[in-house]
N, C-alpha and C positions, 0 to 999 in steps of 0.2 A: 494580290498586292492591295487591291481596294478593300477586300474584307478584312485584312490585318489592320489597315488604317482605321476602319470603322470600329473594329474591336478595341484597339488601343485608345481611340477617342472616347468610346463608351466608358472604358475603365477610368478615364479622367473626369467625365462630367455626368455620368448617369446617376439618376435618383434611385435606381433600383438597388435592392440589397446586393445582388450579384449580377454579373452579365453572362449570358449564354453564349459560349464560344463555338457552338455546334457548326455553324455555317463555314467559318474559317477552318476548323479542324477538318471537315469533310473535304474541303478543297485541298488541304495539305496532305490528307491521306490519299487522295487520288493522285496528286503530283508525285508522292514519294513511294507509290506502290512498287513493291519488289516482285520479282519473278517467282520466288519460292513461297509466297503467302505467309512467311514466318513473321511474328511480331518483332518490330525493330527495337534494338537497344536505344535507350535515351540518348547516349552519346552519338550513336549513328544518326538518329533523328536531328539532333542539334547540328551536326555536321552538314546534313543535307539542307536544313533550314537556312544556315548561314550562306552556303553556296547559292541556294535558290535566290535569297535576298540580294546577295552580290551580283548575280546575273540580271536580276530585275532592275537594280539601281544602275548597273552598267548600261543597260539598253536606254533607260531614261537619260542618263548623263550624256550618252552619245547623240541622242536626238536633240538635246538643248545646247550642246557646245557650239562656240563660234570660232573655230580655228584653234581654240586652246585645248590643252590636254585635260581630258575629263577627269573629275575626282569622284571616286565611288565612296560614299560615306561609311559603307560597311567595311571596306578596306581600311579607311582612315581610323575607324574606332577600334576594330576587333583584330586586325592583322599586324604582325610584327616581322621582323627578320633576324636570322641568326647565321653565324658564319661557322661552318663545320671544317675544322682543322684536323688532319690525321694522316696516318700511314696505312697503306694498303699494299700488302705483298712487298714491303720494302720501299715503296714509292710514296712520297709525301703528296698531299693534295689539300686544296682549299675551295669550299663551295659555299655560296650564299643561298639560303633557303628562306621561303616565307612560311609562317605558321599562323594558325588561328587559335584553336584549342591546343594547349601544350600538354601532351600526355605524361602522366607520372605514375610509376609503379608504387603501390602501397606496401606490399608484403615485404617484411624484413626492415622497415624503418619506422622510427618513433616520431619524427616530425617532418614538416614540409621542407626544410633546408636539407635534411638528409635525402629526401626524395629528389630534390633538385640537383644536389651534388652527383647523385648516382645517374641521373638523366643526362648531365652535361659531360659526363666522362664515360666512354664506352671502350672496353678492351684494354690493352696495355699501352699506356701513353708515355712511358718513360723514354721511348725511342724519339719522341718529338723534341726532347731537350738534350739529346746526346748524339754522338756519331753513329751509334748502333742503330741500324734501320731495319733489322730483321723482324721485329714485332709489329703487330697491326692494331690499331686502335684510333679513336678520334676524340676530340673535344668539341663541345658546342659553346659559342660565345654570343650572347645577344648583341646585335649591333643597332637594333631599332626596336623598342618596346612599344606596343600599342597603348592608347590611353586606357582601354578596358582590356585587362589581362586575365584570360581564362585558363584555369588549370583543370584538366580532366583527370580525375583520380580513378585509376583502374583498380576496382575492387572485386573483380571477378577473375577466375582462373579455371581452366578446364582440368577436371579430375579424370585422369587417364583410367584409373581403376573403375571408377563408376560410370565413365563414359558420358559425362554431363558437366556443364559448367557449375561452379560453386562460388558463393560470395565470401569475400574475406572481411571478417568482422574485427579485425585488429584495430587498435587504437592508433590514431595518427593526429597529433596536434598541429595546429596552425595559428599564427599570430594575427592580431588585428592590424598591425603595421608590419609590412614585409619589405626589407631593404634588399634590393637586387643588384647593388654595386659589385658584388663579388662575381656576378655572372656576366658582367658587361665586358665587351672586347676591349674597351679603352683601359680597363683595369687588369688586363690578362696577365701582365708580368708581375704585379704585386699579389694578385690572387694565387699564382703559382707558388710564389715564396711562402705565402701563408699556408697554402695547402701542404707544402713539404714540412713546414714547422709543425702543423697539426698532426701530420702523419707520424713525425718523429715523436711528438708528445704522446700520441696514442700508444705507440710501441712501447715507450718507457712506462706509460700508464698500465699496459698489460702486465709488465714484469712487476711493478709494485703491487698490483692486485693479486698476482700469484704468490708473492711473498706474504702478503697480509693473510691470504687464505690459509697458508701453512700455519700461521699463529692461531687463526680462529678455528680451524678444523684439524687439530692435531691427533696423530695416532696412525696406526698401520692397519687396524681392523676395519670392519664395516661401520662401526660407530665412531664418530670423531667428536672431540670436545675442544673448546678453546684452551690453549696452553696455559694461560694465566690461572684457569680454574683447576686444571690438573695439578699444578703446583701448589695451589691453595689446598686441594684435598690431601695431597701428600703431606703438607705441613700440619693439617689437622690430624691425620692418622698418627704422625710421629709424636705430636703433642699429647695424644690421649693417653690416659692412665689406665693400665690393665687392672682388672678386678679379680680375675682368676686365671689359673694356668692353662686350662683348656676349656673352651665353651662346651664341648661335647661331654667331658667328665663332670663339669658342673651341672649340666642339665640332668645327667643320670643320677647324680647325687641328690639333687633337689626334687626329683619326681616323687610324688607320694606313693607309698607301697600299696595302698588300696586300689590304685588305678591299674596296677599290673596283676593284682590278685586273680581276677577272673580269667585272664588269659593263661596264667601259670597253673590254675587248678583244673584237672582233668574233669570233664563232664561226668564220667562214671563215679568219681569221688562224691561229687555233689548229690547224685542220685542215692548213693549208698547211705550217706549221712542222714539225708532227709531233714525236713524242717522240724525244728524243735522250739516251742514257745518258751521253755524253761532256760535255755542256754544260749539261744541265737535270737536276737531281735528280729522282728518281721521286716525291718528296713535294712538288714545286714546286706552289704554289697555282694556277699557269696551267693545269696539267693536271687539276686537280679541278673537279667541279661545285660550283656555289655552294650551300651549305647555310644556310638561314635559321635562326639561333638567336635568337629574340626575347628570351629571358631573359639571355643572356650578352652579346649585342651591344648592349643597351639599358641597360647598367649605367652609373650616373653616374661619370665619371672622379673619381679622388680629389682632384684639385685644384679642383673646383668647391665653391662654399659650399653648406651644408645648406639654406639658405633664400634666396629672392631678396633682393637688397639694392639700395638706391639708388646710381645711377652718378654723379650730380652733386649734391653737397650740401656746402656749406662748414661749417666749425666753428661759425660764428656762427649760421647757419640751424639747424644741428643742435641747438645749445644752447637757442635760442628754442623750437624744436619740442618737444624733450624736456620743457622746463619746462612748456609748455602741456599736453602729454599727461599728465604727472604730476599736475598741478593738476586737470585734468578728471577723471581717473580717481579721485582722491581725493574730489572733489565727488560723483561718480556713486555711489561706494561708500557715502558718508554718506547721500546721498538714499535710496538702496535700503535701508539699514539703518534709516533713520528710518521709511520706509514700512512695512517688515515689522514693526517694533516697534508702530507705530500700529494696524496690522491686528490683531496679537495682543491688544493692550489692548482693542480694541473686542470682539473675540470673547469675551475674559474678562468684560468688562462685561455683554454679553448673556447669557452663562452664569449669572452671579450675580444677574441682575435679579430673580429670584424667590427669592433664598436668604435674605432677611431673616426675622425671626422671625414677622412677621404673615402670611407666605405659606407656612409649613411646619407648619400647625396641622391639616391634614387628611391624614395619611399613610395610605396603602394599601400593604399588603405582597402581593408576588406569591405566590400560593398554588398555582396550577396552570397548566400551559401544554399546549394541545392541538396536536398537531403532524400535519401531513399531508405525505406524500411521494408524488409522482406527478404526473399531469397533471390537467386540468380535469375529465375524465370518469371517472377511476378513480384509486385510490391506496391507500395504507396509512396506518392512523392509529395513534398511540400518545400517551402522556400523560406529563408530568412533574409529580409532586405533591410539595410540600414537607412533610417529616415534622418537625412542630414539637417533638416530644418528643426525637428524635435530632438535630435541627438539621442535616438533610441532605435532599438531593434524592433522590426515588425515581423510577425509570423503569418505567412499566406498559405493557408491549408484549405483547399477547394474554396467554398463560399465564405469561409471563416477567415477574417483578418483581425488579429489580436496583438496587443502590445506584448513584448517579450523582453528578454534580458540576455546579456552575454552568457550568464551561467546555464540558462536553458539551452542556448545554442550549443555551448560546449557539450552538454549532456547528450543532445540529440545528434550532433555532428562529428564529434571526435571518433566515435565507434568504441567497441569494447563494452558496450552497455546495450542490452537488448539486441535487436537486429537493425537498428537505425545508425546511419553514418552518412557523411557528406560524400557526394560522388562528383561534385563540381564546385569550385571556388572562383569567384569573379572579384578581382582586385582592380581598383581604379588608381591612376596616378594622382598622388596626393598634391602635386604641384599644378595640375591641370584644373584650376577652379571653374572653368566654363562647364565642366561636367556636372557640377552640382549647384552652381550659383543660380540664384533666382533671376527671372526675367523681368524686365521693366518696360512700361509703356514709353515709347520714345517721345510722345508728346507731353503726357502728364508726369511722367517719372514714377508713377506708382508701380508697385509689384503686381505682376500678373499671376493670378492663381486660377486653378480650376479650368473652366472652358475658355477663359480669356487667353490662355496659352495656345489654344488650337487655331489652325488656319480657318478661314471663313466657311469653306465647304464642309469641313468636319464639325464646326460649331453649329451650323444649320442642322446637320444630320442628327446630332446629339439632342438639340432642341426639339426636333420632331419626335424622336423616340421618347423623350421625357413627357411630351404632350400625350402620346399613346399611352404611356404609363399612368398619367393622371386620370385619363378617361377609364382605363381598367379598374383603377381605385374607386372611381365614382360608381361604376356599375357593381363592383363588389359591395360597396356600402349600401347601395340601394337594394341589392338582393338580400343582405343581412336585415335591413330595416323591414322588408316585406315579410321575411320569415319571423321576425320578432312580432310584427303586428298580428300574423296569423296565430302565433302562439298565445298572444294576449287575448284574442278573440275567443280561442278555444278554452282558455282558462276561466272566462266569464260565463261559460255555459253551466247552469246549476247542475249539480250532481247529487245523487242520494248519499247521505253522509254514512260512512263506515261505522259500525258499532265499535265503541272504545270503552274498555273496562274502567279507565280512570284517566284523568288528564295528567300529563307528565311535563313538567317545566324543563326546558333545555338549560344546560349550563349547571344543574345541580351536581355536585361531586358524587359520582356513583359509588365510589369506594367508602364513603361515610355511611357504614351500614345502618346507622341510626340517622334518619333525616332530621335536619334542624327544624325548629318551630316555624321557620319562615316558609316551609314547603312540606306540610304534613302528609301530602299525598304521594310524596316520592318514597318508595320503599324498595329495597333490594332483597330478593327472596334467596338467601344464601344459607349454607349450612356448614358448620365446622365443629363437629363433635370432639375431634382430637384436642382442641384448644381447652375445652372445658375439663376433659378428662385429665389433661396434664396438670392444670391448675389444681385440680381436686387431689391428685396424687402427691403433688409436691407440698401443698400448703394446708391441707385439711384432712384430718383423720376421719371425719364424719361423712356420711353419705350425702348426696345432693338434696335428699328430702329434708334433711336437718337444716340446710342452708336456706332452702326455699320456703320452709314453713316459718310461721311466726313463733313466738315463744310458746312453750308447751302449756302454760297455765292459761293462755288466752283462748277462749272458745271462738270457733269460726263465726264471723259476723254474717248476718243475713245480706244478700245483695240488695242494693237499693233498686227502686223501680227502673231507673235509667241505666242500670248495669246489667251485664251479662256474665255468666259463669262459663269459663272455657277450660277445657282440658288440653294441656300442652304435653305432647309426648316427645321427649328428647331421646333419640335412639341410643341404646347401650347405657342410658343413664337412669331414666325413669319417667313417670307421668305425673304432672303436677296440676292441680286445680287452682286457677287464678281467676280473678274478676277484673273487668275493665269496663270503661264506659262504651255504650253502643257506638260502633263505627270508629273507635279510636285505637284499635289494637289490631296489629297484623302478627298472627302467630308465627308466620315463617321468618319475619325479621328477628323474632326472638332466638332463632337458631344460628344467627350469624356470629363469627368469632368475636367481633367487638361487643356485641350485646351480651353474649355469654360471659365475656371477661368482666363486664360491668356488674352483671348480676352477682357473679362470684365475689367481686370486691364488696358490694353492698352487703352480701351475706356475712363475709368476714368482719365487716364493721359494725355488725348488729349490736355487740355488747357496748361499744362507745356510743352507738345511736341511742340505746335504752338508758344509759347512764346520763349522757350530756346533751341529748337532743339531735335534731336533724342536721344542723349545720356542722357540728362535731362529727357526726356520722358521715357527712358528705366529704369533709376534708380527709378523714380516715380512708374512706373508700377510694377517692381519687389518688391518694398517695400509694395505697396498695396496687391500683391498677397501673400507675405510671412505673412503679418499681418492677412489676411483672414485665411490662413492655421493654423497660430498660435492660432487664436481664436478657430478654430475647434478643435485643439489638446488639448486646455484647457477646453473644454466643457465636461460634463458628460452625454452623451446621453444614451437613453435606449438601451438594448442589440440588438434590431433589426436595430439600426441605428448606424453602425460602420464606422466612417469616415476613419479609417485606410484602409479600402478596396477600397476607392475611391481615395486616395492620398497617395503616398509613402512618401511624405514629412511629413505628419501628423504622420505616423508610426515612422519616424526618430526623430521628435521632441519629441514624447512621450517617446522614448527610449533613449533620450539624445545622439544622434549621433553627431559626431564632427561637428563643424560649417562649416568646408571646404567641407564635405560630402554633407550637405544640400545646400550650395551655388552652388556647381557644378551641383547637380541635377536640381536646379531651372535654371541654365544657359542653361543646356541641353534642358529644356522644352521651354525656351524663344527663343532658337536658332533653333527651328524646322522649316524645310523648308516650311511646310505648311502655315506658316504665311505670305507668300509672296502674299496674295490675294489683298492687297491694299498697297499704298505707306507708310502710317504710320506704319502698322504692319511689312511691308518689312524692313524698315530703322531700326526699333527696333530689328528685328531678326538679322540684320547684326551687330548691336552693341553687341548683346549677343554672336554672333559667334566670333567676334573680342576678346571679353573678354575671351572666351574659349581658343582662340589660345595664349593669353597672360599668361595663367596659366603655370607656370614652372613645370617640372617633380617632383622636391623636395617640391612643395607646397601642392600637394595632393597625398596622398599614394593611388595609384590606386588598390593595393591589398586589402586594407581596404575598398576602395570605393566598390569594387566587392563583398566583404563579406557582407557589409550591404545590398546591393541590392539582394544578393542571400538569405539572411535571409527573405527579404520581399517576394521573390518568394516562400520561404518555408511557410511563413505565409499565403499567398493566397492559396497555395496548401493544407495546413492544414485546412483552411476554406472550401474548396471544399470537402475534405473528410468528415469533420463534417456535412456539408450541405446535401450531398448525403446520408450519413449514417442515419441522422434523418429523411429525406424523406422516405427512405426504412422502417424505424422503424414505422413510422406513417402509412404506408401501410401494416404493420404487416409482411413484408418481412424480417424476423429476420436474416436469414442465409445471405442474401445480406448485410443487414445493418451492421452485426458484423464485417466483414472485414474492411469496411470503418471506423467504429468507432475505431477499433484497431489501424490503421494507424494514424487516427486523434489524438488519445491519445498519442501514442508514439512520433509522430512529435511535438505535442504541448508540451509535457514534456521536450523535448530537447530545444524548443524555450524558455520556461519558465525558464530554468536553466540559461539563459543569462540575463533575467530581467522579472519583473512582468508584463510588458505591451507588451511583445514580442508575446504572444499567447492569446488563449481564456480561459474561465473559466474552469479549470481543473476538478472541482467537477461536473459540468454539463456533461462533456464527460464521465467521470468515471461512473456517474449514469446510462446513457443510455447504455454504454457498459456493465455494470452489469446487467441491466435489459434484454438486448439481451440474455445474457448467461442464465439467470434464466428461460426465457420463452422457449429457445431452450432445455434446460434441462427438463423442464416439458413436452415438446413435445416429446422428445426422451424416457422419461420414459413412457408416455402414449402409444407410439408405442411398447415399450417393454412389457408392460402389456397386450396388445392385444393377445399375444401368437402366432400370425401369423408369420411364418418363415421370409417372405419378410419384414414385417413391423418390426420385431425385428432386423433384419440385418440393416434396414434403420436407426432405432433408435440408434444402436450401431455405425454406420458410423457417425452419427452427433456428437456423444460423442467423438469418437477417432479422427475425423478430425477437429472438431471445439471446443468442449468444453475442452478436455484434454489439447490440446497445449496452450490454453489461461490461464489456471489456474496459471502457474508461473508468468504470468503478473499481476494477482490479489495478489499473495502471496509475491511479491518481495518487496512491500512497506508495512511494518508492521504498518505504521501510518494510512493506509487506513483500519479502523476497519470494515466498512460496506462491503468491498470487501472480507475480511477474513470471515466475517459471512456468506456471499453469497456462498463462497466455501464450508464452513461446511454444509450449507443447502443442496447444491447440492449432496455432498457426502453422508449425512445422508439419502437423499431420496433413494439412490441406496443401501445403506447398510441395509435399512429396509426390502428389499426383502430377506435378508438371513434367517430371521426367518419364511419365508412363504413356503408353499408347492408349488412346480412347477415341471414341467417335467424335466427329466434328462438332455436334450440337452440345456434348458434355464439355468439350474443350471451350466452346464459346461461353457457356454458363459459368464455367470455372474462372475464365478470364474476367468475366463481368463481376463476379463475386469476390475474388481475391483482394482487390484494392480496398473493399470495405473492411475486410477482416484484417488487413495489414496496416490500416490507418492507426497511428500511434498517438493520435490526438487524445487528450484526457478531458476533452470537453464533453460533459455528461449530457446525453440527449434525453428527451422527455420520454417518460414511461406512461404506461396505462395508469388509470386511477388505482389507488391501493385496493386490494381484494377486500370484499365485505367480510367483516368478522362476525361470527356468531356471538350470541349473548350467553355469557357464562356467569354462574354464581360464583362467589369466592371459594366456596367449598369444592365446586366442580372444577375451577380453574386450578386450584392447588393440587387436587387429585390427579388431574390429567398431566399437570406439569411434572409432578413427582413420578408418574408412571413413565413418561417419555424419557426423563433424565436418568432413571434407573435402568431403562432398557438401553440407553447409550453406554452406561458404565459396564453393562455385561457384554456388550458387542462393540469393542473399541474399533475405530476405523483409522488406518495409517498412523498408528502409534499413539492415538488420543487415549 
């Protein structure tokens, strides 16, 4: 008792994030220990706890009473009384009984009132109101309701065939306000009258529903149709105009003779005649073998009617028939409407049967809902409790206490959705305000909150615990400060510098294959021969040498002393001799898709350059390059050919980036210093650089510019996560694949929230993430089934470190039904072990593990840091991505 007081006091005033209840729980486990060492049902535990507290309060009350009758607060709060009235073997009886938790059956009922009605009436009760006393049965009537009314929902039943208990997942609705007047003994007579009236209405309702069903499902065969539709179809048939006398004869007459010729001509005749170029064309159908084309040869000829039609009917017959069908259809429609309206009125009458003022005088408000998720033998528990001060629901899930809503409570508590449902409802008397009203200081009149509501001994206990907690925090801070100081001293020790080929500035957009002039040392070494080949094939008949060379009548200039001559070999295209300033040229950058596209555009603009000068040539080249990229952005390529990976501008165009962002990106690429290898490219590069310098600060929002480029960097990173994860998946390295696919999905979802073309196919990533989890779950289950201690531990490590942390990711989006089904499959696999015999150590490990697996909280726990991604050139990234996507299309999984 003392430990429970301490526990509840700490819950009120502790500064800790959560309170450890271990000491109180251990005492309760010892007190409630049963003989058979079986794990107790939560309802059984609650019963024992209430009885135990009742006994403890009773002892205390008897010690303190002074001749007066003792009052037990547990009895006063949680216990009520009901009167059992009935007939047993022809003899009437009345008994008054006390109850704490009132048990209710769930199976077969749709809401709480139906459960209560069934619980209050047992057996045949007609004999209670008549002279016939042959039948047995009883009614329960509440004579005294407790301030706190607890309903125990029985969601478990024993499966005789399987020999084990099973959980009932049926949906059961319950209201926020429950009126109990109809169950009170004082309203017994009026309730009986209303019950008889409801019974009569339901019997009449059944008759009406049967009549309506005959109209809605008409016919005597296995297939039934609404009668009004049957009449409409008959009317349409009668009104159709016939086109031919016989559909069979018509088809025979309209069939082409050539289609039947091969079948009618004997093969020997064809062989004897032989082919003759003079009198029989080579394409003659006689010389061809018959090819059956079921879809083309069975097409309905255009002159046939769309529907069958009567062949013999006079105008008079048609007029009479149409009149009858119209009249019958109207009669059926009216009858159907009348039946539906009558059924709706009866439903409404039944719903309002207990809504008059005399039957809404005993309101009880829902205060707490205890929820269980899992199966009959194991699961996870949490609670919803209403905060009357803030007028909102709170969710208490282990150490997590969060704000909630009635909609979330409905989803988790009503049942019929996943494996979660309420097993206990606590209602409080809405007229007993002392249950929820605030306490006031008798001297100052101020509201008491927190520790001020506690007795002095508990207040002192909580203060001492808070002091210990503050001391623990100080020790922790001191330890962290000491570690930080040690790391600082270690970092000040001089170390030999590691050789570095070139300084790299952080933050430069890696996908801009041509670095801007603000950072000429940043180069990406990438290759994309396909891009330049495609541009050559589509837009230029001449070879690449003609594009790269200057005009034919210009003699090659001698390189200046500060220049060097370099041979650039582009695979499958050719080798070109170009010159550049010393140290100012990176030959590998020249092989990137963006740079090759720009070189091609400058080559195509050569005539304009020669006639009108560098600026005109620049405008022509940038227009050609933008047109090419726009065309790529408008294409719908297969998944393995994603142009967004090759060109940032394609990504920007597809996602409707501002025009200024696209223009500046193109200018940065045309202003790249690597274009200084010949005079034409160098002059166009200088024009682009001049245009960049002319851009005013207010013309391009650089923060927005950087956001777009950061999004593209995130897109490439997401692609790498996806690609590496799929590669691991195909190698059946599921543990390695899972982490990559998790980060691919999370990053991709964030990208897609900004636009549909910002990321990759969400369903594809979700599918392989789900498959990874299912395969790991199967592997872990197989290790557990082995029984070997080491393998069992390895299986549980997989579950605890990989599977369990991922489940909230699958449950957070309720629209992903396949993910929810996968979670249920994984949970059911482990819950199936509960009915099997196993060694005690395995049973103990399973019992400790299952609550973590069955926790349906969608709170996403922390993961390890993202796996380190290797460095890929654009060409390598595109090639590997295409290879993995092609392999997926060749080996579909689960219908993908």
